[in-house]
Z-matrix of the N, CA and C atoms (Angstrom, degrees):
N
C 1 1.528
C 2 1.474 1 110.34
N 3 1.344 2 119.06 1 -35.17
C 4 1.488 3 126.01 2 -178.16
C 5 1.525 4 107.31 3 -53.77
N 6 1.377 5 114.51 4 -49.71
C 7 1.483 6 114.85 5 -170.84
C 8 1.492 7 109.66 6 -70.26
N 9 1.273 8 123.96 7 -27.43
C 10 1.341 9 126.11 8 176.96
C 11 1.519 10 114.89 9 -68.04
N 12 1.345 11 113.43 10 -39.23
C 13 1.490 12 120.82 11 -179.29
C 14 1.529 13 106.50 12 -70.89
N 15 1.323 14 119.20 13 -36.70
C 16 1.487 15 123.24 14 -176.36
C 17 1.504 16 107.37 15 -68.14
N 18 1.311 17 120.65 16 -44.06
C 19 1.424 18 125.18 17 175.65
C 20 1.504 19 112.64 18 -59.64
N 21 1.372 20 117.37 19 -48.47
C 22 1.383 21 121.18 20 176.51
C 23 1.514 22 114.49 21 -61.68
N 24 1.290 23 114.38 22 -33.75
C 25 1.500 24 118.19 23 -179.25
C 26 1.502 25 108.36 24 -68.20
N 27 1.410 26 118.85 25 -38.76
C 28 1.486 27 120.03 26 178.71
C 29 1.469 28 108.69 27 -67.09
N 30 1.296 29 119.10 28 -40.25
C 31 1.521 30 121.45 29 -178.07
C 32 1.441 31 110.51 30 -66.72
N 33 1.272 32 120.30 31 -40.61
C 34 1.486 33 126.06 32 -178.37
C 35 1.591 34 104.48 33 -67.65
N 36 1.325 35 115.29 34 -48.29
C 37 1.487 36 117.93 35 -179.49
C 38 1.581 37 111.51 36 -60.81
N 39 1.274 38 115.77 37 -39.21
C 40 1.502 39 117.91 38 173.90
C 41 1.365 40 114.13 39 -64.99
N 42 1.341 41 118.15 40 -42.27
C 43 1.538 42 120.16 41 179.49
C 44 1.565 43 108.92 42 -61.61
N 45 1.243 44 116.17 43 -41.49
C 46 1.486 45 122.78 44 -176.11
C 47 1.593 46 107.07 45 -63.87
N 48 1.281 47 115.15 46 -46.52
C 49 1.463 48 121.42 47 176.38
C 50 1.529 49 112.62 48 -57.35
N 51 1.342 50 115.42 49 -46.00
C 52 1.418 51 120.41 50 179.52
C 53 1.541 52 111.10 51 -65.06
N 54 1.374 53 117.78 52 -39.20
C 55 1.320 54 122.08 53 179.37
C 56 1.550 55 113.64 54 -62.99
N 57 1.389 56 112.86 55 -44.37
C 58 1.447 57 120.74 56 176.90
C 59 1.594 58 108.46 57 -58.00
N 60 1.285 59 115.27 58 -45.40
C 61 1.551 60 120.96 59 -176.88
C 62 1.502 61 106.04 60 -62.37
N 63 1.383 62 121.65 61 -46.41
C 64 1.504 63 120.86 62 -178.85
C 65 1.470 64 110.63 63 -65.82
N 66 1.277 65 119.14 64 -38.55
C 67 1.523 66 124.85 65 176.08
C 68 1.433 67 108.08 66 -58.71
N 69 1.384 68 119.45 67 -52.43
C 70 1.436 69 121.28 68 178.42
C 71 1.453 70 114.52 69 -58.80
N 72 1.301 71 117.80 70 -48.59
C 73 1.401 72 124.63 71 -175.25
C 74 1.472 73 114.37 72 -62.98
N 75 1.338 74 116.12 73 -37.25
C 76 1.511 75 121.67 74 -179.53
C 77 1.519 76 116.29 75 -84.96
N 78 1.418 77 115.34 76 -29.75
C 79 1.480 78 115.96 77 -173.14
C 80 1.563 79 111.34 78 -118.16
N 81 1.276 80 118.78 79 -35.66
C 82 1.471 81 121.01 80 -169.27
C 83 1.510 82 116.81 81 -107.62
N 84 1.309 83 118.95 82 -9.31
C 85 1.511 84 119.27 83 -176.13
C 86 1.553 85 110.93 84 -62.21
N 87 1.285 86 119.02 85 -38.22
C 88 1.447 87 123.62 86 -179.88
C 89 1.455 88 112.90 87 -65.17
N 90 1.343 89 119.16 88 -29.37
C 91 1.427 90 124.25 89 -179.58
C 92 1.525 91 113.94 90 -72.16
N 93 1.353 92 115.50 91 -29.19
C 94 1.460 93 119.07 92 179.76
C 95 1.522 94 114.65 93 -101.98
N 96 1.338 95 114.03 94 9.39
C 97 1.497 96 119.72 95 174.67
C 98 1.538 97 107.80 96 -79.09
N 99 1.297 98 116.01 97 128.83
C 100 1.492 99 121.84 98 179.85
C 101 1.521 100 108.56 99 -116.91
N 102 1.353 101 112.72 100 115.34
C 103 1.431 102 120.73 101 177.59
C 104 1.605 103 112.04 102 51.08
N 105 1.340 104 111.90 103 42.86
C 106 1.521 105 115.33 104 179.91
C 107 1.502 106 114.12 105 82.95
N 108 1.329 107 119.79 106 -7.33
C 109 1.422 108 121.27 107 177.70
C 110 1.425 109 113.40 108 -93.40
N 111 1.335 110 118.80 109 118.47
C 112 1.526 111 125.44 110 -171.81
C 113 1.498 112 111.18 111 -97.58
N 114 1.332 113 107.63 112 145.31
C 115 1.452 114 119.52 113 170.83
C 116 1.512 115 110.38 114 -89.84
N 117 1.358 116 113.34 115 130.13
C 118 1.502 117 121.40 116 -176.90
C 119 1.487 118 110.49 117 -103.96
N 120 1.335 119 115.30 118 87.60
C 121 1.487 120 119.54 119 178.76
C 122 1.549 121 114.99 120 -64.37
N 123 1.362 122 111.58 121 -29.20
C 124 1.483 123 116.60 122 -178.47
C 125 1.532 124 108.86 123 -65.38
N 126 1.305 125 122.84 124 -38.43
C 127 1.440 126 124.23 125 178.32
C 128 1.490 127 111.95 126 -68.58
N 129 1.341 128 114.46 127 -37.71
C 130 1.496 129 117.17 128 176.73
C 131 1.501 130 114.27 129 -62.64
N 132 1.317 131 113.68 130 -47.71
C 133 1.468 132 121.44 131 178.59
C 134 1.618 133 109.67 132 -61.04
N 135 1.344 134 113.79 133 -47.79
C 136 1.456 135 116.86 134 179.77
C 137 1.482 136 114.71 135 -62.81
N 138 1.329 137 120.77 136 -37.20
C 139 1.444 138 126.52 137 176.08
C 140 1.567 139 108.87 138 -66.55
N 141 1.275 140 117.30 139 -45.84
C 142 1.453 141 122.67 140 -179.48
C 143 1.560 142 109.57 141 -61.51
N 144 1.316 143 119.40 142 -46.30
C 145 1.399 144 119.52 143 178.55
C 146 1.538 145 113.05 144 -68.11
N 147 1.255 146 115.93 145 -42.13
C 148 1.454 147 120.91 146 178.96
C 149 1.490 148 111.69 147 -61.00
N 150 1.397 149 117.67 148 -43.02
C 151 1.501 150 120.74 149 179.36
C 152 1.465 151 111.68 150 -70.68
N 153 1.301 152 119.58 151 -33.27
C 154 1.475 153 121.73 152 -174.96
C 155 1.548 154 112.29 153 -89.10
N 156 1.334 155 118.92 154 -26.89
C 157 1.453 156 119.00 155 -174.68
C 158 1.565 157 114.92 156 -123.26
N 159 1.368 158 115.57 157 -3.51
C 160 1.414 159 117.55 158 177.86
C 161 1.529 160 118.75 159 92.34
N 162 1.316 161 116.36 160 178.51
C 163 1.473 162 118.65 161 -173.16
C 164 1.565 163 117.33 162 -64.55
N 165 1.372 164 113.05 163 -36.97
C 166 1.512 165 118.07 164 175.72
C 167 1.533 166 111.63 165 -51.35
N 168 1.303 167 117.18 166 -53.29
C 169 1.447 168 120.29 167 -175.93
C 170 1.578 169 110.48 168 -77.05
N 171 1.343 170 114.37 169 -22.85
C 172 1.448 171 118.24 170 175.98
C 173 1.547 172 108.75 171 -69.03
N 174 1.337 173 119.94 172 -42.87
C 175 1.392 174 120.54 173 177.11
C 176 1.512 175 115.37 174 -65.58
N 177 1.302 176 111.76 175 -43.68
C 178 1.511 177 116.53 176 177.58
C 179 1.488 178 111.69 177 -60.48
N 180 1.308 179 117.10 178 -53.08
C 181 1.433 180 119.28 179 179.19
C 182 1.524 181 112.12 180 -66.54
N 183 1.266 182 118.70 181 -35.61
C 184 1.481 183 120.97 182 176.75
C 185 1.543 184 110.74 183 -60.96
N 186 1.287 185 117.33 184 -42.61
C 187 1.423 186 122.52 185 177.48
C 188 1.565 187 112.86 186 -62.48
N 189 1.328 188 112.55 187 -49.17
C 190 1.436 189 118.54 188 179.57
C 191 1.532 190 115.40 189 -64.78
N 192 1.330 191 114.32 190 -44.42
C 193 1.462 192 118.66 191 177.19
C 194 1.530 193 110.56 192 -64.82
N 195 1.345 194 119.44 193 -47.07
C 196 1.394 195 125.36 194 176.82
C 197 1.524 196 114.91 195 -54.12
N 198 1.372 197 112.55 196 -47.87
C 199 1.469 198 117.36 197 178.45
C 200 1.503 199 114.85 198 -63.74
N 201 1.301 200 114.75 199 -42.50
C 202 1.509 201 121.74 200 -179.54
C 203 1.582 202 106.60 201 -65.64
N 204 1.291 203 119.87 202 -41.42
C 205 1.452 204 119.10 203 -179.57
C 206 1.495 205 112.39 204 -75.57
N 207 1.310 206 117.57 205 -22.54
C 208 1.473 207 121.01 206 173.60
C 209 1.508 208 112.69 207 -65.95
N 210 1.266 209 116.83 208 -27.26
C 211 1.504 210 120.94 209 176.01
C 212 1.483 211 112.99 210 -57.28
N 213 1.336 212 117.40 211 -28.33
C 214 1.503 213 121.58 212 175.93
C 215 1.550 214 110.85 213 -72.15
N 216 1.340 215 119.43 214 -28.96
C 217 1.396 216 121.43 215 -179.46
C 218 1.558 217 109.48 216 -129.54
N 219 1.299 218 119.98 217 80.42
C 220 1.437 219 127.97 218 -168.64
C 221 1.534 220 111.86 219 -63.11
N 222 1.374 221 115.86 220 -24.62
C 223 1.436 222 119.08 221 -176.18
C 224 1.571 223 115.51 222 -65.61
N 225 1.416 224 110.08 223 -26.98
C 226 1.444 225 116.22 224 171.91
C 227 1.450 226 115.59 225 -115.19
N 228 1.275 227 114.67 226 41.20
C 229 1.458 228 123.95 227 -174.66
C 230 1.546 229 106.97 228 -64.14
N 231 1.345 230 115.71 229 123.67
C 232 1.473 231 120.48 230 176.55
C 233 1.513 232 109.06 231 112.33
N 234 1.324 233 119.66 232 -34.75
C 235 1.486 234 122.34 233 -174.17
C 236 1.501 235 110.58 234 -64.71
N 237 1.354 236 115.80 235 -44.41
C 238 1.461 237 121.40 236 178.24
C 239 1.483 238 110.50 237 -62.55
N 240 1.249 239 122.32 238 -39.02
C 241 1.488 240 126.14 239 -177.19
C 242 1.522 241 105.97 240 -65.99
N 243 1.391 242 117.33 241 -47.03
C 244 1.396 243 117.03 242 -176.17
C 245 1.490 244 111.60 243 -67.71
N 246 1.397 245 117.75 244 -43.31
C 247 1.459 246 119.07 245 175.85
C 248 1.473 247 114.25 246 -58.67
N 249 1.254 248 118.38 247 -45.26
C 250 1.501 249 121.43 248 -179.32
C 251 1.485 250 112.89 249 -68.05
N 252 1.348 251 118.42 250 -30.86
C 253 1.460 252 121.53 251 173.23
C 254 1.509 253 107.67 252 -63.61
N 255 1.258 254 119.58 253 -51.22
C 256 1.525 255 121.82 254 177.41
C 257 1.533 256 111.96 255 -54.30
N 258 1.312 257 117.56 256 -44.51
C 259 1.484 258 121.63 257 -177.26
C 260 1.506 259 107.95 258 -68.68
N 261 1.359 260 120.02 259 -42.29
C 262 1.448 261 123.05 260 177.41
C 263 1.457 262 112.32 261 -58.99
N 264 1.385 263 119.09 262 -41.36
C 265 1.426 264 123.11 263 178.59
C 266 1.477 265 111.20 264 -70.69
N 267 1.297 266 118.65 265 -44.17
C 268 1.468 267 121.32 266 -178.82
C 269 1.502 268 113.91 267 -63.46
N 270 1.295 269 115.34 268 -48.14
C 271 1.488 270 120.65 269 176.30
C 272 1.543 271 112.63 270 -61.49
N 273 1.320 272 114.14 271 -48.19
C 274 1.471 273 118.87 272 -178.81
C 275 1.565 274 108.95 273 -64.56
N 276 1.324 275 118.15 274 -31.95
C 277 1.491 276 117.68 275 -179.18
C 278 1.512 277 110.63 276 -70.95
N 279 1.340 278 119.48 277 -28.31
C 280 1.426 279 123.09 278 179.63
C 281 1.566 280 113.45 279 -84.13
N 282 1.330 281 114.37 280 -1.91
C 283 1.421 282 119.34 281 -174.68
C 284 1.483 283 116.89 282 -54.48
N 285 1.385 284 113.80 283 -44.49
C 286 1.471 285 119.06 284 177.24
C 287 1.524 286 114.93 285 -86.66
N 288 1.311 287 119.77 286 -14.67
C 289 1.455 288 121.19 287 -179.94
C 290 1.494 289 115.06 288 -93.57
N 291 1.335 290 118.66 289 -10.03
C 292 1.494 291 120.54 290 -179.64
C 293 1.506 292 110.04 291 -107.75
N 294 1.316 293 114.32 292 147.73
C 295 1.443 294 117.49 293 175.14
C 296 1.545 295 106.07 294 -89.41
N 297 1.318 296 117.71 295 102.90
C 298 1.443 297 122.38 296 -168.58
C 299 1.546 298 109.51 297 -111.02
N 300 1.294 299 118.16 298 21.66
C 301 1.487 300 114.45 299 179.32
C 302 1.486 301 111.81 300 -74.47
N 303 1.301 302 117.31 301 -23.86
C 304 1.409 303 121.20 302 178.94
C 305 1.594 304 111.42 303 -76.97
N 306 1.292 305 115.56 304 140.78
C 307 1.429 306 121.66 305 178.94
C 308 1.549 307 108.43 306 -65.85
N 309 1.325 308 113.12 307 -37.52
C 310 1.512 309 115.50 308 -176.53
C 311 1.547 310 109.22 309 -68.03
N 312 1.300 311 121.79 310 -34.45
C 313 1.479 312 122.09 311 177.04
C 314 1.460 313 111.37 312 -66.85
N 315 1.321 314 118.01 313 -32.44
C 316 1.463 315 121.45 314 175.73
C 317 1.606 316 109.59 315 -68.77
N 318 1.302 317 112.68 316 -42.51
C 319 1.518 318 117.16 317 173.12
C 320 1.525 319 110.45 318 -57.46
N 321 1.310 320 118.25 319 -41.52
C 322 1.453 321 120.50 320 179.64
C 323 1.517 322 113.08 321 -67.57
N 324 1.269 323 118.37 322 -32.69
C 325 1.507 324 122.00 323 172.20
C 326 1.483 325 110.84 324 -66.97
N 327 1.302 326 118.26 325 -40.75
C 328 1.457 327 118.37 326 179.20
C 329 1.498 328 109.62 327 -69.18
N 330 1.388 329 120.37 328 -40.22
C 331 1.406 330 122.31 329 174.98
C 332 1.581 331 111.86 330 -56.42
N 333 1.359 332 113.36 331 -51.55
C 334 1.517 333 116.53 332 177.74
C 335 1.458 334 113.66 333 -61.27
N 336 1.335 335 120.10 334 -38.89
C 337 1.489 336 121.27 335 179.16
C 338 1.516 337 111.92 336 -63.64
N 339 1.350 338 116.83 337 -38.61
C 340 1.397 339 119.59 338 -175.96
C 341 1.527 340 109.68 339 -72.29
N 342 1.266 341 118.17 340 -41.09
C 343 1.502 342 120.95 341 -177.62
C 344 1.566 343 104.18 342 -68.01
N 345 1.319 344 118.42 343 -41.39
C 346 1.501 345 121.62 344 -177.58
C 347 1.545 346 105.69 345 -65.84
N 348 1.346 347 119.16 346 -42.23
C 349 1.477 348 120.35 347 177.33
C 350 1.431 349 114.06 348 -57.13
N 351 1.371 350 119.13 349 -48.71
C 352 1.420 351 124.30 350 -177.03
C 353 1.565 352 110.03 351 -68.61
N 354 1.323 353 115.72 352 -39.21
C 355 1.474 354 120.97 353 -178.28
C 356 1.562 355 111.27 354 -63.07
N 357 1.331 356 114.11 355 -47.63
C 358 1.461 357 122.36 356 -178.34
C 359 1.530 358 108.82 357 -68.08
N 360 1.292 359 116.25 358 -42.54
C 361 1.461 360 119.54 359 -177.40
C 362 1.531 361 109.54 360 -61.45
N 363 1.313 362 115.78 361 -49.16
C 364 1.473 363 119.59 362 -177.27
C 365 1.581 364 108.43 363 -68.78
N 366 1.242 365 120.29 364 -33.82
C 367 1.470 366 123.49 365 -178.78
C 368 1.523 367 107.31 366 -68.85
N 369 1.322 368 120.31 367 -44.61
C 370 1.450 369 125.36 368 -179.56
C 371 1.566 370 108.59 369 -68.87
N 372 1.281 371 118.22 370 -42.06
C 373 1.467 372 124.09 371 -170.52
C 374 1.517 373 111.79 372 -76.35
N 375 1.361 374 113.36 373 -44.79
C 376 1.559 375 115.60 374 -169.53
C 377 1.509 376 110.69 375 -130.59
N 378 1.297 377 121.17 376 -3.07
C 379 1.427 378 123.43 377 -175.52
C 380 1.566 379 115.59 378 74.66
N 381 1.270 380 120.23 379 -172.96
C 382 1.428 381 121.65 380 -178.82
C 383 1.508 382 110.00 381 -90.11
N 384 1.277 383 116.86 382 130.83
C 385 1.435 384 123.03 383 175.56
C 386 1.548 385 109.27 384 -159.67
N 387 1.315 386 116.79 385 177.44
C 388 1.445 387 117.12 386 -175.92
C 389 1.588 388 112.57 387 -69.81
N 390 1.324 389 112.61 388 -25.36
C 391 1.495 390 117.09 389 176.90
C 392 1.490 391 112.37 390 -67.78
N 393 1.327 392 117.13 391 -35.16
C 394 1.415 393 121.84 392 178.62
C 395 1.497 394 115.32 393 -56.52
N 396 1.400 395 115.07 394 -44.72
C 397 1.505 396 119.06 395 -176.06
C 398 1.548 397 106.94 396 -78.81
N 399 1.340 398 118.70 397 -30.45
C 400 1.398 399 118.26 398 177.35
C 401 1.571 400 114.26 399 -68.38
N 402 1.341 401 113.07 400 -37.82
C 403 1.514 402 119.45 401 171.67
C 404 1.513 403 111.89 402 -62.90
N 405 1.297 404 114.78 403 -41.34
C 406 1.482 405 119.68 404 -178.15
C 407 1.538 406 109.23 405 -64.22
N 408 1.335 407 116.42 406 -41.31
C 409 1.521 408 118.98 407 -174.79
C 410 1.501 409 110.24 408 -81.70
N 411 1.331 410 118.67 409 -33.45
C 412 1.439 411 118.93 410 -178.29
C 413 1.538 412 114.92 411 -87.33
N 414 1.319 413 116.54 412 -24.94
C 415 1.432 414 123.23 413 -173.50
C 416 1.542 415 112.32 414 -110.61
N 417 1.365 416 112.26 415 -56.29
C 418 1.489 417 118.75 416 -172.46
C 419 1.531 418 113.58 417 -66.62
N 420 1.232 419 116.74 418 -42.59
C 421 1.471 420 117.89 419 -176.87
C 422 1.505 421 111.44 420 -64.27
N 423 1.386 422 117.44 421 -51.66
C 424 1.533 423 114.74 422 -178.83
C 425 1.546 424 109.09 423 -62.87
N 426 1.352 425 115.81 424 -38.14
C 427 1.495 426 117.13 425 178.29
C 428 1.476 427 113.03 426 -63.24
N 429 1.326 428 117.34 427 -40.20
C 430 1.469 429 121.65 428 177.62
C 431 1.548 430 111.46 429 -62.00
N 432 1.350 431 116.51 430 -42.26
C 433 1.537 432 119.87 431 177.55
C 434 1.549 433 107.39 432 -61.68
N 435 1.280 434 117.86 433 -54.05
C 436 1.409 435 123.25 434 -179.31
C 437 1.486 436 114.51 435 -56.57
N 438 1.324 437 116.04 436 -49.09
C 439 1.458 438 120.37 437 -179.66
C 440 1.580 439 108.82 438 -67.43
N 441 1.328 440 120.67 439 -37.01
C 442 1.479 441 121.20 440 175.58
C 443 1.538 442 113.10 441 -59.36
N 444 1.287 443 112.29 442 -47.52
C 445 1.542 444 116.45 443 -178.19
C 446 1.552 445 108.68 444 -62.90
N 447 1.262 446 115.46 445 -53.85
C 448 1.524 447 115.72 446 -177.52
C 449 1.555 448 108.87 447 -67.54
N 450 1.261 449 120.57 448 -34.09
C 451 1.452 450 125.74 449 176.16
C 452 1.505 451 110.75 450 -58.66
N 453 1.379 452 117.98 451 -45.87
C 454 1.462 453 119.29 452 178.92
C 455 1.473 454 110.01 453 -62.22
N 456 1.329 455 121.10 454 -37.45
C 457 1.511 456 124.12 455 178.27
C 458 1.511 457 108.17 456 -63.17
N 459 1.344 458 115.78 457 -43.86
C 460 1.495 459 116.20 458 178.56
C 461 1.509 460 112.07 459 -64.01
N 462 1.285 461 118.18 460 -41.84
C 463 1.447 462 126.65 461 178.13
C 464 1.523 463 107.04 462 -56.60
N 465 1.323 464 118.29 463 -50.01
C 466 1.462 465 125.49 464 176.93
C 467 1.453 466 110.86 465 -52.01
N 468 1.292 467 117.49 466 -51.57
C 469 1.466 468 123.35 467 -176.47
C 470 1.571 469 109.76 468 -66.07
N 471 1.312 470 117.46 469 -40.27
C 472 1.493 471 122.59 470 -179.83
C 473 1.573 472 109.50 471 -67.56
N 474 1.277 473 116.67 472 -40.73
C 475 1.505 474 124.15 473 175.37
C 476 1.512 475 109.45 474 -59.56
N 477 1.339 476 116.94 475 -47.81
C 478 1.479 477 118.76 476 178.32
C 479 1.555 478 109.88 477 -62.45
N 480 1.245 479 117.56 478 -44.63
C 481 1.483 480 120.54 479 -179.76
C 482 1.488 481 111.59 480 -59.73
N 483 1.432 482 118.78 481 -43.56
C 484 1.379 483 122.54 482 -179.33
C 485 1.535 484 107.25 483 -69.21
N 486 1.249 485 122.45 484 -37.96
C 487 1.478 486 125.74 485 179.44
C 488 1.515 487 111.14 486 -62.00
N 489 1.356 488 114.87 487 -43.47
C 490 1.526 489 120.45 488 -177.72
C 491 1.492 490 106.71 489 -69.14
N 492 1.340 491 118.32 490 -42.78
C 493 1.486 492 115.99 491 178.45
C 494 1.531 493 111.07 492 -60.97
N 495 1.297 494 117.51 493 -39.10
C 496 1.463 495 123.03 494 -177.88
C 497 1.494 496 108.78 495 -63.86
N 498 1.381 497 115.72 496 -45.20
C 499 1.420 498 121.84 497 179.43
C 500 1.529 499 114.36 498 -60.16
N 501 1.323 500 112.74 499 -43.16
C 502 1.462 501 119.74 500 -179.25
C 503 1.572 502 109.15 501 -67.89
N 504 1.325 503 112.72 502 -41.28
C 505 1.546 504 116.87 503 -176.78
C 506 1.462 505 111.38 504 -68.57
N 507 1.406 506 118.74 505 -32.70
C 508 1.457 507 121.12 506 -178.44
C 509 1.515 508 112.12 507 -95.80
N 510 1.325 509 119.36 508 2.52
C 511 1.405 510 123.50 509 176.52
C 512 1.554 511 113.61 510 72.73
N 513 1.292 512 116.88 511 26.15
C 514 1.490 513 117.85 512 178.06
C 515 1.511 514 111.49 513 -107.44
N 516 1.307 515 119.70 514 10.14
C 517 1.506 516 122.13 515 -177.88
C 518 1.417 517 111.67 516 -128.33
């Protein structure tokens, strides 16, 4: 019975995370946009899941997040799911090979993941042209900096929450 409840717990947690992402994307994303620079919560969630659970969960969540976000742009349906699967696998594969105790290194992974996300998405959707690199330099770089900074704050908060739970569970808090 324990194994069944652990699986259901992960499924429910995943569904809640996906619901939060859809809620944010549909209602709140405009409120946290600064001078046209958008915060990409999907990349932060994907990087967090891939770094904490590995490539298998990175691919699953990448696919689900990408597919759910593709609903907002049906003309490129499927590209986001493919790109986020690749990012989830890549980040999750580096989980054991990178020293990620530093908050700055996690911010660097978020930055790299967002640049890779936009690069692959534009390459798959429209191919390589002058507009692709202009969009990357004018849109992706500022968005990657913004998302990395806010993502590091989110990682810091999640690390503290996990630490407090661990302390309470083990009786040291």
